[in-house]
N, C-alpha and C positions, 0 to 999 in steps of 0.2 A: 434539535428544535425544528418545528415546521419551517420549510423554506431553506433549510441548510442543504448544501451540496456535499456529496460524499464520493470518494473514490477509494479503491483498494488496490494496493500493489502487492503482488505475491513475491516475496523475497526468497528466491531459490538460487541455484547456481547462476542463473540469469534472471534478474528481476524484471517483472513485466506487470503492467496494469491489468486488472481483470476485465475492465471495460475501457474503451478509448477516451471517454470523457467523464467528467464529474456528473453525478446524477442527483436529482432531488427525490428519487424514488428509493427510500431507505429499505422498503420491503424487498424490492428486486435485488438490491445489494446484499441484504441479509440472506436471500435465497442463494446467491452466488457463494457466499461464505459457507453456508450449510452443505453445499455440494462439492466443496474442495476435497481433493484426495488427501490422504494422510501425509503429514510432512515426512520428508526423507531427503537425504543428501545434503549438499552444502547450501550455504546462504551467502548472498552478496548484499549486506546491509548498506554499504555506501552506494551501491547501484540502486537499491530500493529507494533510498532517500533522494537520489537524483531523479528517478522516475516520478516520485511524489512531487518534487518541486516542479517538474514539467506539467503535471496535472494541475497543480495550484496556479500556475501562470494563466490558465484559462478562466479562473474564477474572478468574478467581479465583486465578491464579498470583501468587506474591509478587514475582517478577522479570518485568518487562515491558520490551520494547525495541522501538524503531522503527528499522529499517534502511532507509536511503535509497540507492537505486541510481540513478545519474545519469550523463549524458554530460558533465558539468562545464561546461555552458554557463551563463552568468550569467542568461539570460532565465528568467523564472518566479519569480525572487526579487525582482522590482522593488519599490520602496518604495510604489508606488501601490496595492498589493493589500491 
């Protein structure tokens, strides 16, 4: 929706945000997504969630959501993380 803030965390071996702060410019975030390299290697889903929570702490919005996009593989959710 207009006025929403968005952030993207790349969940790879080491999870990291694509930008340091949430953005209201969804077009700019869309461009970041379009230019991502092909996925490969491992994934740290728990780390990605932690990074997402850190981004959400900066939001003043009353409603905050984390949306996870995945290829449904079980790896990355192992109990040893």
